[in-house]
N, CA, C and O atoms as a GROMACS GRO file, in nm:
protein
  356
    1MET      N    1   2.408   2.583  -0.632
    1MET     CA    2   2.534   2.623  -0.471
    1MET      C    3   2.606   2.658  -0.568
    1MET      O    4   2.617   2.620  -0.685
    2ASP      N    5   2.686   2.785  -0.467
    2ASP     CA    6   2.750   2.814  -0.561
    2ASP      C    7   2.932   2.720  -0.503
    2ASP      O    8   2.913   2.617  -0.438
    3ALA      N    9   3.085   2.758  -0.527
    3ALA     CA   10   3.148   2.654  -0.439
    3ALA      C   11   3.206   2.645  -0.280
    3ALA      O   12   3.244   2.552  -0.210
    4GLU      N   13   3.189   2.840  -0.256
    4GLU     CA   14   3.192   2.835  -0.131
    4GLU      C   15   3.088   2.839   0.000
    4GLU      O   16   3.128   2.850   0.116
    5ARG      N   17   2.973   2.830  -0.032
    5ARG     CA   18   2.863   2.772   0.021
    5ARG      C   19   2.857   2.612   0.034
    5ARG      O   20   2.814   2.573   0.142
    6LYS      N   21   2.890   2.525  -0.048
    6LYS     CA   22   2.916   2.378  -0.054
    6LYS      C   23   3.004   2.362   0.080
    6LYS      O   24   2.961   2.307   0.181
    7VAL      N   25   3.145   2.424   0.066
    7VAL     CA   26   3.229   2.443   0.196
    7VAL      C   27   3.155   2.459   0.300
    7VAL      O   28   3.111   2.370   0.373
    8ARG      N   29   3.134   2.603   0.313
    8ARG     CA   30   3.070   2.663   0.401
    8ARG      C   31   2.983   2.508   0.538
    8ARG      O   32   3.011   2.473   0.653
    9ILE      N   33   2.883   2.465   0.439
    9ILE     CA   34   2.791   2.310   0.449
    9ILE      C   35   2.867   2.229   0.455
    9ILE      O   36   2.830   2.167   0.555
   10ALA      N   37   2.946   2.184   0.422
   10ALA     CA   38   3.057   2.091   0.440
   10ALA      C   39   3.112   2.074   0.574
   10ALA      O   40   3.140   1.962   0.616
   11ASP      N   41   3.128   2.188   0.648
   11ASP     CA   42   3.228   2.201   0.765
   11ASP      C   43   3.192   2.252   0.819
   11ASP      O   44   3.280   2.294   0.895
   12LEU      N   45   3.048   2.311   0.857
   12LEU     CA   46   2.940   2.322   0.944
   12LEU      C   47   2.840   2.152   0.969
   12LEU      O   48   2.748   2.125   1.046
   13ALA      N   49   2.907   2.075   0.871
   13ALA     CA   50   2.861   1.917   0.947
   13ALA      C   51   2.948   1.860   1.005
   13ALA      O   52   2.916   1.779   1.092
   14VAL      N   53   3.061   1.881   0.981
   14VAL     CA   54   3.156   1.789   1.015
   14VAL      C   55   3.176   1.888   1.212
   14VAL      O   56   3.189   1.829   1.319
   15THR      N   57   3.173   2.005   1.195
   15THR     CA   58   3.125   2.028   1.337
   15THR      C   59   3.009   1.958   1.467
   15THR      O   60   3.009   1.931   1.587
   16ALA      N   61   2.909   1.951   1.335
   16ALA     CA   62   2.770   1.946   1.426
   16ALA      C   63   2.754   1.830   1.471
   16ALA      O   64   2.694   1.806   1.576
   17LEU      N   65   2.846   1.677   1.340
   17LEU     CA   66   2.878   1.519   1.351
   17LEU      C   67   2.882   1.471   1.455
   17LEU      O   68   2.832   1.360   1.472
   18PRO      N   69   2.942   1.537   1.554
   18PRO     CA   70   2.990   1.527   1.744
   18PRO      C   71   2.940   1.504   1.853
   18PRO      O   72   2.946   1.434   1.954
   19VAL      N   73   2.839   1.663   1.752
   19VAL     CA   74   2.662   1.708   1.838
   19VAL      C   75   2.513   1.581   1.794
   19VAL      O   76   2.410   1.550   1.854
   20TRP      N   77   2.556   1.550   1.700
   20TRP     CA   78   2.376   1.428   1.660
   20TRP      C   79   2.475   1.317   1.709
   20TRP      O   80   2.403   1.224   1.742
   21ALA      N   81   2.649   1.271   1.738
   21ALA     CA   82   2.675   1.165   1.747
   21ALA      C   83   2.609   1.098   1.864
   21ALA      O   84   2.548   0.992   1.875
   22GLU      N   85   2.648   1.212   1.965
   22GLU     CA   86   2.663   1.283   2.148
   22GLU      C   87   2.488   1.190   2.131
   22GLU      O   88   2.466   1.071   2.155
   23ASN      N   89   2.409   1.275   2.094
   23ASN     CA   90   2.264   1.302   2.098
   23ASN      C   91   2.157   1.255   1.957
   23ASN      O   92   2.080   1.337   1.908
   24PRO      N   93   2.164   1.175   1.927
   24PRO     CA   94   2.061   1.169   1.740
   24PRO      C   95   1.934   1.250   1.773
   24PRO      O   96   1.834   1.233   1.704
   25ASP      N   97   1.933   1.327   1.865
   25ASP     CA   98   1.781   1.412   1.840
   25ASP      C   99   1.744   1.536   1.764
   25ASP      O  100   1.765   1.641   1.825
   26GLY      N  101   1.706   1.541   1.674
   26GLY     CA  102   1.655   1.656   1.569
   26GLY      C  103   1.638   1.764   1.654
   26GLY      O  104   1.722   1.848   1.623
   27GLY      N  105   1.563   1.806   1.755
   27GLY     CA  106   1.543   1.988   1.812
   27GLY      C  107   1.705   1.996   1.890
   27GLY      O  108   1.759   2.105   1.910
   28ALA      N  109   1.759   1.885   1.923
   28ALA     CA  110   1.915   1.910   1.996
   28ALA      C  111   2.023   1.956   1.893
   28ALA      O  112   2.113   2.026   1.938
   29LEU      N  113   2.025   1.925   1.759
   29LEU     CA  114   2.058   1.919   1.706
   29LEU      C  115   2.103   2.088   1.614
   29LEU      O  116   2.204   2.153   1.586
   30GLN      N  117   1.893   2.100   1.587
   30GLN     CA  118   1.900   2.257   1.531
   30GLN      C  119   1.926   2.346   1.675
   30GLN      O  120   2.003   2.441   1.665
   31GLU      N  121   1.867   2.321   1.802
   31GLU     CA  122   1.958   2.402   1.877
   31GLU      C  123   2.123   2.446   1.871
   31GLU      O  124   2.170   2.557   1.896
   32PHE      N  125   2.201   2.315   1.828
   32PHE     CA  126   2.300   2.334   1.834
   32PHE      C  127   2.300   2.472   1.682
   32PHE      O  128   2.273   2.590   1.699
   33LEU      N  129   2.326   2.428   1.588
   33LEU     CA  130   2.270   2.477   1.426
   33LEU      C  131   2.252   2.676   1.480
   33LEU      O  132   2.310   2.781   1.452
   34LYS      N  133   2.160   2.640   1.549
   34LYS     CA  134   2.100   2.797   1.552
   34LYS      C  135   2.175   2.891   1.628
   34LYS      O  136   2.176   3.013   1.612
   35GLY      N  137   2.279   2.777   1.767
   35GLY     CA  138   2.384   2.882   1.879
   35GLY      C  139   2.535   2.902   1.765
   35GLY      O  140   2.604   3.004   1.759
   36ILE      N  141   2.548   2.831   1.719
   36ILE     CA  142   2.639   2.820   1.579
   36ILE      C  143   2.633   2.928   1.447
   36ILE      O  144   2.722   2.955   1.366
   37GLY      N  145   2.470   2.987   1.459
   37GLY     CA  146   2.438   3.100   1.315
   37GLY      C  147   2.393   2.961   1.225
   37GLY      O  148   2.352   3.019   1.125
   38CYS      N  149   2.385   2.902   1.213
   38CYS     CA  150   2.337   2.785   1.079
   38CYS      C  151   2.191   2.785   1.081
   38CYS      O  152   2.138   2.711   1.164
   39ASP      N  153   2.101   2.871   0.988
   39ASP     CA  154   1.982   2.905   0.969
   39ASP      C  155   1.964   2.865   0.839
   39ASP      O  156   2.058   2.859   0.760
   40GLY      N  157   1.807   2.826   0.798
   40GLY     CA  158   1.741   2.830   0.730
   40GLY      C  159   1.813   2.757   0.621
   40GLY      O  160   1.860   2.656   0.673
   41VAL      N  161   1.840   2.760   0.510
   41VAL     CA  162   1.849   2.733   0.406
   41VAL      C  163   2.015   2.613   0.418
   41VAL      O  164   2.030   2.506   0.359
   42ASP      N  165   2.085   2.660   0.484
   42ASP     CA  166   2.194   2.616   0.545
   42ASP      C  167   2.192   2.508   0.611
   42ASP      O  168   2.254   2.412   0.566
   43ALA      N  169   2.119   2.498   0.733
   43ALA     CA  170   2.057   2.432   0.824
   43ALA      C  171   1.967   2.348   0.747
   43ALA      O  172   1.958   2.253   0.824
   44VAL      N  173   1.922   2.330   0.686
   44VAL     CA  174   1.839   2.224   0.596
   44VAL      C  175   1.969   2.140   0.546
   44VAL      O  176   1.966   2.017   0.549
   45MET      N  177   2.094   2.217   0.496
   45MET     CA  178   2.103   2.131   0.390
   45MET      C  179   2.221   2.055   0.499
   45MET      O  180   2.286   1.967   0.442
   46VAL      N  181   2.247   2.073   0.612
   46VAL     CA  182   2.361   2.075   0.700
   46VAL      C  183   2.298   1.911   0.763
   46VAL      O  184   2.354   1.802   0.780
   47THR      N  185   2.154   1.961   0.787
   47THR     CA  186   2.123   1.855   0.885
   47THR      C  187   2.086   1.741   0.780
   47THR      O  188   2.097   1.634   0.838
   48MET      N  189   2.055   1.727   0.675
   48MET     CA  190   2.058   1.612   0.545
   48MET      C  191   2.194   1.548   0.607
   48MET      O  192   2.197   1.440   0.666
   49ARG      N  193   2.339   1.656   0.578
   49ARG     CA  194   2.423   1.578   0.526
   49ARG      C  195   2.441   1.500   0.679
   49ARG      O  196   2.411   1.382   0.659
   50VAL      N  197   2.472   1.518   0.805
   50VAL     CA  198   2.453   1.520   0.959
   50VAL      C  199   2.390   1.376   0.946
   50VAL      O  200   2.464   1.279   0.932
   51VAL      N  201   2.224   1.358   0.951
   51VAL     CA  202   2.129   1.305   0.972
   51VAL      C  203   2.203   1.160   0.867
   51VAL      O  204   2.248   1.056   0.916
   52GLY      N  205   2.198   1.190   0.733
   52GLY     CA  206   2.211   1.093   0.623
   52GLY      C  207   2.014   1.080   0.565
   52GLY      O  208   1.979   0.972   0.517
   53CYS      N  209   1.950   1.150   0.573
   53CYS     CA  210   1.852   1.224   0.599
   53CYS      C  211   1.813   1.240   0.474
   53CYS      O  212   1.916   1.245   0.407
   54ASP      N  213   1.701   1.253   0.393
   54ASP     CA  214   1.662   1.358   0.242
   54ASP      C  215   1.604   1.480   0.308
   54ASP      O  216   1.602   1.494   0.430
   55LEU      N  217   1.573   1.540   0.250
   55LEU     CA  218   1.533   1.655   0.181
   55LEU      C  219   1.410   1.664   0.227
   55LEU      O  220   1.365   1.768   0.180
   56GLY      N  221   1.320   1.608   0.301
   56GLY     CA  222   1.226   1.622   0.332
   56GLY      C  223   1.213   1.565   0.517
   56GLY      O  224   1.122   1.604   0.589
   57GLU      N  225   1.280   1.505   0.546
   57GLU     CA  226   1.272   1.478   0.713
   57GLU      C  227   1.348   1.608   0.701
   57GLU      O  228   1.268   1.698   0.730
   58ALA      N  229   1.499   1.673   0.663
   58ALA     CA  230   1.581   1.744   0.738
   58ALA      C  231   1.469   1.834   0.722
   58ALA      O  232   1.411   1.799   0.825
   59GLN      N  233   1.410   1.903   0.685
   59GLN     CA  234   1.279   2.020   0.630
   59GLN      C  235   1.181   1.971   0.813
   59GLN      O  236   1.152   2.058   0.895
   60ARG      N  237   1.173   1.927   0.819
   60ARG     CA  238   1.070   1.789   0.941
   60ARG      C  239   1.147   1.874   1.064
   60ARG      O  240   1.125   1.982   1.119
   61MET      N  241   1.220   1.799   1.072
   61MET     CA  242   1.368   1.853   1.166
   61MET      C  243   1.399   1.979   1.229
   61MET      O  244   1.429   2.020   1.341
   62PHE      N  245   1.372   2.047   1.059
   62PHE     CA  246   1.400   2.255   1.081
   62PHE      C  247   1.300   2.239   1.163
   62PHE      O  248   1.316   2.200   1.278
   63ILE      N  249   1.186   2.268   1.113
   63ILE     CA  250   1.046   2.385   1.088
   63ILE      C  251   1.022   2.307   1.264
   63ILE      O  252   1.020   2.406   1.338
   64THR      N  253   1.007   2.187   1.349
   64THR     CA  254   0.966   2.130   1.452
   64THR      C  255   1.036   2.165   1.527
   64THR      O  256   0.990   2.170   1.641
   65ALA      N  257   1.194   2.214   1.506
   65ALA     CA  258   1.286   2.193   1.648
   65ALA      C  259   1.180   2.309   1.707
   65ALA      O  260   1.106   2.363   1.624
   66PRO      N  261   1.170   2.348   1.855
   66PRO     CA  262   1.155   2.469   1.925
   66PRO      C  263   1.223   2.529   1.856
   66PRO      O  264   1.180   2.542   1.741
   67CYS      N  265   1.349   2.589   1.886
   67CYS     CA  266   1.435   2.643   1.896
   67CYS      C  267   1.380   2.748   1.781
   67CYS      O  268   1.396   2.869   1.776
   68ARG      N  269   1.288   2.637   1.665
   68ARG     CA  270   1.323   2.732   1.553
   68ARG      C  271   1.168   2.793   1.529
   68ARG      O  272   1.136   2.826   1.415
   69ALA      N  273   1.089   2.805   1.624
   69ALA     CA  274   0.955   2.885   1.658
   69ALA      C  275   0.962   2.981   1.609
   69ALA      O  276   0.846   3.004   1.573
   70ALA      N  277   1.026   3.066   1.577
   70ALA     CA  278   0.941   3.152   1.478
   70ALA      C  279   0.945   3.160   1.328
   70ALA      O  280   0.865   3.224   1.260
   71GLU      N  281   1.085   3.061   1.267
   71GLU     CA  282   1.048   2.984   1.138
   71GLU      C  283   0.918   2.978   1.099
   71GLU      O  284   0.863   3.041   1.009
   72LEU      N  285   0.860   2.874   1.193
   72LEU     CA  286   0.770   2.816   1.174
   72LEU      C  287   0.638   2.906   1.240
   72LEU      O  288   0.546   2.837   1.284
   73ALA      N  289   0.629   3.009   1.248
   73ALA     CA  290   0.570   3.112   1.294
   73ALA      C  291   0.575   3.171   1.130
   73ALA      O  292   0.499   3.118   1.049
   74PHE      N  293   0.640   3.248   1.098
   74PHE     CA  294   0.698   3.306   0.949
   74PHE      C  295   0.614   3.208   0.863
   74PHE      O  296   0.499   3.240   0.836
   75HIS      N  297   0.677   3.068   0.810
   75HIS     CA  298   0.650   2.996   0.713
   75HIS      C  299   0.447   2.957   0.804
   75HIS      O  300   0.361   2.984   0.720
   76ASN      N  301   0.413   2.930   0.878
   76ASN     CA  302   0.237   2.902   0.864
   76ASN      C  303   0.168   3.062   0.804
   76ASN      O  304   0.073   3.083   0.729
   77ALA      N  305   0.237   3.132   0.856
   77ALA     CA  306   0.192   3.295   0.832
   77ALA      C  307   0.201   3.300   0.643
   77ALA      O  308   0.098   3.310   0.576
   78PHE      N  309   0.294   3.294   0.602
   78PHE     CA  310   0.341   3.300   0.484
   78PHE      C  311   0.246   3.207   0.391
   78PHE      O  312   0.218   3.235   0.275
   79MET      N  313   0.199   3.084   0.464
   79MET     CA  314   0.126   3.001   0.372
   79MET      C  315  -0.063   3.055   0.387
   79MET      O  316  -0.142   3.035   0.294
   80GLU      N  317  -0.095   3.105   0.488
   80GLU     CA  318  -0.206   3.128   0.521
   80GLU      C  319  -0.217   3.253   0.421
   80GLU      O  320  -0.305   3.254   0.335
   81GLY      N  321  -0.112   3.375   0.435
   81GLY     CA  322  -0.168   3.446   0.275
   81GLY      C  323  -0.146   3.363   0.217
   81GLY      O  324  -0.257   3.311   0.213
   82LEU      N  325  -0.063   3.281   0.143
   82LEU     CA  326  -0.062   3.275   0.011
   82LEU      C  327  -0.224   3.162  -0.010
   82LEU      O  328  -0.274   3.166  -0.123
   83GLU      N  329  -0.265   3.108   0.054
   83GLU     CA  330  -0.432   3.070   0.071
   83GLU      C  331  -0.473   3.125  -0.027
   83GLU      O  332  -0.479   3.108  -0.149
   84ARG      N  333  -0.513   3.225   0.076
   84ARG     CA  334  -0.561   3.376   0.138
   84ARG      C  335  -0.556   3.407   0.001
   84ARG      O  336  -0.662   3.423  -0.059
   85SER      N  337  -0.463   3.416  -0.048
   85SER     CA  338  -0.452   3.515  -0.190
   85SER      C  339  -0.493   3.481  -0.306
   85SER      O  340  -0.525   3.548  -0.405
   86GLN      N  341  -0.485   3.293  -0.272
   86GLN     CA  342  -0.592   3.192  -0.343
   86GLN      C  343  -0.705   3.222  -0.435
   86GLN      O  344  -0.719   3.199  -0.555
   87GLY      N  345  -0.798   3.293  -0.331
   87GLY     CA  346  -0.911   3.363  -0.340
   87GLY      C  347  -0.944   3.503  -0.375
   87GLY      O  348  -1.059   3.542  -0.396
   88ASP      N  349  -0.850   3.567  -0.380
   88ASP     CA  350  -0.859   3.669  -0.473
   88ASP      C  351  -0.856   3.684  -0.529
   88ASP      O  352  -0.893   3.793  -0.573
   89VAL      N  353  -0.784   3.545  -0.631
   89VAL     CA  354  -0.812   3.594  -0.785
   89VAL      C  355  -0.885   3.603  -0.852
   89VAL      O  356  -0.860   3.647  -0.964
   0.00000   0.00000   0.00000
């Protein structure tokens, strides 16, 4: 990870920490992050810092949040395509 991204993630974590402290709910945290334009890997990394959890838990919080339904749909479609392609080889 480059230095600029590390700084951005650290800054976003500082911004999101009060949201988590006020309401320790993964869905609410993801809603906040989405609202400030923090998506994808950055949102997972920020979640790890803010919540103090491991990568797996942060990914679960990201992908299961109602506001991340489009990301979940993409993930599921991608995985289904990957599984289908295994039968084509």
